[in-house]
C-alpha positions as CSV (number, residue, x, y, z in Angstrom):
1,M,-4.9,39.3,12.2
2,K,-4.9,35.8,13.7
3,R,-8.3,35.1,12.1
4,A,-7.0,36.2,8.7
5,F,-4.1,33.8,8.9
6,I,-6.4,30.9,9.9
7,I,-8.7,31.7,6.9
8,A,-5.7,31.9,4.6
9,G,-4.5,28.6,5.9
10,Y,-7.8,26.9,5.2
11,L,-7.9,28.4,1.7
12,I,-4.5,27.0,0.9
13,L,-5.6,23.6,2.2
14,I,-8.8,23.7,0.1
15,I,-6.8,24.7,-3.0
16,G,-4.3,21.9,-2.4
17,A,-7.1,19.4,-1.9
18,L,-8.9,20.4,-5.1
19,S,-5.6,20.3,-7.1
20,M,-5.4,16.6,-6.1
21,L,-9.1,15.8,-6.4
22,V,-9.8,17.4,-9.8
23,P,-7.5,15.0,-11.8
24,F,-9.1,12.0,-10.3
25,L,-12.6,13.3,-11.0
26,W,-11.6,14.0,-14.5
27,L,-10.3,10.4,-14.8
28,I,-13.6,9.0,-13.7
29,A,-15.5,11.3,-16.1
30,V,-13.3,10.4,-19.0
31,S,-13.9,6.7,-18.4
32,F,-17.6,7.2,-19.2
33,M,-16.9,9.3,-22.4
34,K,-16.5,8.4,-26.0
35,D,-13.0,8.9,-27.4
36,S,-14.4,11.8,-29.6
37,Q,-15.4,13.7,-26.5
38,I,-12.3,13.2,-24.5
39,F,-10.2,15.6,-26.7
40,S,-13.1,18.0,-27.4
41,Y,-12.5,21.7,-26.7
42,P,-13.5,23.3,-24.4
43,P,-13.2,20.2,-22.2
44,T,-16.2,19.1,-20.1
45,F,-16.6,17.0,-16.9
46,I,-20.0,15.7,-17.9
47,P,-20.0,12.8,-20.3
48,Q,-22.4,13.4,-23.3
49,P,-23.6,10.7,-23.8
50,F,-22.9,8.8,-20.6
51,I,-21.6,5.4,-21.7
52,T,-20.4,2.2,-20.0
53,D,-18.8,0.7,-23.1
54,N,-15.3,1.4,-21.9
55,Y,-15.7,-0.8,-18.8
56,E,-17.3,-3.5,-20.9
57,N,-14.3,-3.4,-23.3
58,V,-11.6,-3.7,-20.6
59,F,-13.3,-6.8,-19.1
60,T,-13.8,-8.4,-22.5
61,R,-10.4,-7.6,-24.1
62,L,-8.4,-8.5,-21.1
63,P,-8.9,-11.1,-18.3
64,L,-9.1,-8.1,-15.9
65,L,-10.9,-10.0,-13.2
66,R,-8.0,-12.5,-13.0
67,F,-5.5,-9.6,-12.8
68,F,-7.6,-8.0,-10.1
69,V,-7.7,-11.2,-8.0
70,N,-4.0,-11.6,-8.4
71,S,-3.2,-8.1,-7.2
72,L,-5.7,-8.4,-4.3
73,F,-4.2,-11.8,-3.2
74,V,-0.6,-10.6,-3.4
75,A,-1.3,-7.3,-1.6
76,A,-3.5,-8.9,1.1
77,V,-1.1,-11.7,1.9
78,T,1.9,-9.4,1.9
79,T,0.2,-7.0,4.1
80,V,-0.9,-9.6,6.7
81,F,2.6,-11.1,7.0
82,Q,4.5,-7.8,7.0
83,V,2.3,-6.4,9.7
84,L,2.7,-9.6,11.8
85,F,6.5,-9.9,11.4
86,S,7.1,-6.1,11.8
87,A,5.0,-6.1,15.0
88,M,6.9,-9.1,16.4
89,A,10.3,-7.6,15.6
90,G,9.3,-4.1,16.8
91,Y,8.1,-5.5,20.1
92,A,11.4,-7.4,20.5
93,F,13.5,-4.3,19.8
94,A,11.3,-2.1,22.1
95,R,10.6,-4.4,25.1
96,S,13.2,-7.1,25.1
97,R,16.9,-7.1,26.2
98,F,19.4,-9.0,24.2
99,K,23.0,-8.7,23.1
100,Y,23.8,-6.3,20.2
101,K,20.2,-5.1,20.1
102,D,21.1,-1.6,19.1
103,A,23.5,-2.8,16.4
104,V,21.0,-5.0,14.8
105,F,18.4,-2.3,14.9
106,F,20.9,0.1,13.3
107,I,21.2,-2.4,10.4
108,F,17.4,-2.3,10.0
109,L,17.6,1.4,9.7
110,V,20.4,1.2,7.2
111,T,18.2,-1.0,4.9
112,M,15.6,1.8,4.8
113,M,18.2,4.1,3.1
114,I,19.1,1.6,0.3
115,P,17.1,2.3,-2.9
116,P,15.0,-0.8,-3.8
117,Q,16.4,-0.7,-7.3
118,V,19.8,-1.7,-5.9
119,N,18.4,-5.0,-4.7
120,I,16.5,-6.0,-7.8
121,I,19.3,-7.8,-9.6
122,P,20.6,-10.0,-6.6
123,L,17.0,-10.6,-5.6
124,F,16.1,-11.8,-9.1
125,F,19.0,-14.2,-9.1
126,L,17.9,-15.5,-5.7
127,M,14.4,-16.1,-7.0
128,R,15.8,-17.9,-10.1
129,E,18.0,-20.2,-7.9
130,L,14.9,-21.0,-5.8
131,H,12.9,-21.7,-9.0
132,W,10.4,-19.0,-7.9
133,I,10.2,-17.0,-11.1
134,D,6.7,-16.6,-12.3
135,T,5.2,-17.8,-9.0
136,Y,3.3,-16.1,-6.2
137,Q,6.2,-16.7,-3.9
138,A,8.4,-14.3,-5.8
139,L,5.7,-11.7,-5.6
140,I,4.9,-12.1,-1.9
141,I,7.9,-13.2,0.1
142,P,10.4,-10.3,-0.7
143,G,7.7,-7.8,0.3
144,I,6.8,-9.2,3.8
145,F,10.0,-7.9,5.4
146,G,10.8,-4.2,5.7
147,G,12.8,-1.9,7.9
148,L,10.1,0.8,7.9
149,G,7.5,-1.5,9.5
150,V,9.9,-2.6,12.2
151,F,10.9,1.0,12.9
152,L,7.3,2.1,13.1
153,M,6.2,-0.7,15.5
154,R,9.3,-0.3,17.6
155,Q,8.5,3.4,18.2
156,W,5.0,2.5,19.1
157,F,5.8,-0.3,21.6
158,K,8.5,1.9,23.3
159,G,5.6,4.2,24.4
160,M,3.7,1.4,26.0
161,S,3.5,1.4,29.8
162,S,5.8,-1.1,31.5
163,E,3.3,-1.4,34.4
164,I,1.0,-3.3,32.1
165,E,3.7,-5.8,31.3
166,D,4.7,-6.2,34.9
167,A,1.1,-6.8,36.0
168,A,0.7,-9.4,33.2
169,K,3.9,-11.2,34.3
170,I,2.7,-11.3,37.9
171,D,-0.5,-12.9,36.6
172,G,1.6,-15.6,35.0
173,C,1.6,-14.4,31.4
174,N,4.6,-15.3,29.2
175,V,6.0,-13.0,26.5
176,F,3.9,-14.5,23.8
177,K,0.6,-14.1,25.7
178,I,1.6,-10.5,26.6
179,F,2.4,-9.7,23.0
180,F,-0.8,-11.2,21.4
181,T,-3.3,-10.3,24.2
182,I,-2.0,-6.9,25.4
183,A,0.6,-5.4,23.1
184,L,-1.2,-6.0,19.8
185,P,-4.6,-4.7,20.9
186,L,-3.0,-1.5,22.1
187,A,-1.1,-1.1,18.8
188,V,-4.1,-1.3,16.5
189,P,-3.6,2.3,15.2
190,A,0.0,1.6,14.3
191,L,-0.9,-1.8,12.8
192,V,-3.6,-0.2,10.6
193,T,-1.2,2.5,9.5
194,L,1.4,0.0,8.6
195,A,-1.2,-2.1,6.8
196,L,-2.3,0.9,4.8
197,F,1.3,1.7,3.7
198,T,2.0,-1.9,2.8
199,F,-1.2,-2.6,0.9
200,I,-1.0,0.6,-1.2
201,T,2.7,0.0,-1.9
202,T,2.2,-3.6,-2.9
203,W,-0.9,-2.9,-4.9
204,N,0.9,-0.2,-6.9
205,S,4.1,-2.2,-7.4
206,F,5.1,-2.4,-11.0
207,M,8.8,-3.0,-11.6
208,W,9.2,-6.1,-9.5
209,P,6.0,-7.9,-10.7
210,L,7.1,-7.0,-14.3
211,I,10.5,-8.7,-13.8
212,V,9.4,-11.9,-12.1
213,T,6.2,-12.7,-13.9
214,N,5.8,-14.1,-17.4
215,S,2.4,-15.7,-17.6
216,A,-1.0,-13.9,-17.5
217,D,-2.1,-16.3,-14.7
218,I,-0.2,-14.3,-12.0
219,T,0.1,-10.9,-13.7
220,T,-0.9,-8.1,-11.5
221,L,-3.0,-5.0,-12.4
222,P,-0.3,-2.4,-12.8
223,V,1.6,-4.7,-15.2
224,A,-1.7,-5.5,-17.0
225,L,-2.4,-1.8,-17.3
226,A,0.9,-1.1,-19.0
227,Q,0.4,-4.0,-21.3
228,F,-3.1,-2.8,-22.1
229,K,-1.8,0.6,-23.2
230,G,0.9,-1.0,-25.3
231,S,-1.4,-3.5,-27.0
232,F,-3.0,-1.0,-29.3
233,R,0.3,0.0,-31.1
234,E,-0.3,3.3,-32.9
235,T,-3.9,3.8,-31.6
236,V,-4.5,4.2,-27.8
237,M,-8.1,3.8,-26.7
238,W,-8.1,6.4,-24.0
239,G,-11.6,5.7,-22.8
240,D,-10.8,2.0,-22.2
241,L,-7.4,2.9,-20.6
242,T,-9.0,5.3,-18.2
243,A,-11.7,2.8,-17.3
244,C,-8.9,0.3,-16.5
245,S,-7.1,2.9,-14.4
246,V,-10.3,3.6,-12.4
247,V,-10.6,-0.2,-11.6
248,C,-6.9,-0.2,-10.5
249,A,-7.4,2.8,-8.2
250,L,-10.7,1.8,-6.5
251,P,-9.3,-0.8,-4.0
252,V,-6.6,1.6,-2.8
253,I,-9.3,4.3,-2.1
254,I,-11.6,1.9,-0.4
255,V,-8.8,0.5,1.9
256,Y,-7.7,4.1,2.8
257,L,-11.3,5.1,3.6
258,L,-11.7,2.1,5.9
259,G,-8.5,2.9,7.8
260,K,-8.2,6.7,7.6
261,K,-9.6,7.1,11.2
262,Y,-6.5,5.4,12.6
263,F,-4.1,6.8,10.0
264,I,-5.1,10.4,10.7
265,S,-5.8,10.5,14.5
266,D,-3.5,7.8,15.9
267,M,-0.5,7.4,13.8
268,L,1.9,9.1,16.2
269,S,-0.1,8.9,19.4
270,G,1.5,5.8,20.7
271,G,0.1,3.4,23.2
272,I,-0.5,4.1,26.9
273,K,2.3,6.5,27.9
274,E,4.5,6.2,30.9
């Protein structure tokens, strides 16, 4: 009976994995098809003929490389600074003692419950007053602070052994040296997990870049993809659109594959336990 439940569980997982994998494989296949084959019946996963014209079209009709670099720059810089600031704040909440610490941390938790759409209008006015509309600052700076990152890093650092800190203090290490040479190396799994969340969220961000960007020089890929679909008016070139979608999805997949080891095995494991 137990074996039957285990087999059934694996079958459910396999079906769930296939249900998520098949649409992506179909997207890749369509990106190499002619438009006449995309809507053929019965549908096929094998392009006949296999063409690369769709990818050539998206790179010639749009400055796609520029949009790609913009998205990569914004996502990378946002990820680096959010991971750094979240780690510093999380370490302070977990290992330091100061007045009103619990109250301040509660405020951080409250910010996680506020829908981001609520902040868009006041944040836009703030960007306008700072003359940051249509700049990289408007795309990056609002995203480098987040309650989720602080919460995640705080929970990790709370599990770190206090004996390590005590030994480092006896050796003459100050709080900054302890943080950068001991706490951060121990928190690599949590740092990678937070980096994955931040990069994927920033890379896929659409509404905020759409609001604060006007020129093509700093337009990001999700915004460009929407413009690409709308640029054909009555006719949508589905092959070109799917090729552009594949280009948008590849960096996210690569980043996840590079960090999945930490994300899967170490997300909730914590540091060295008491």
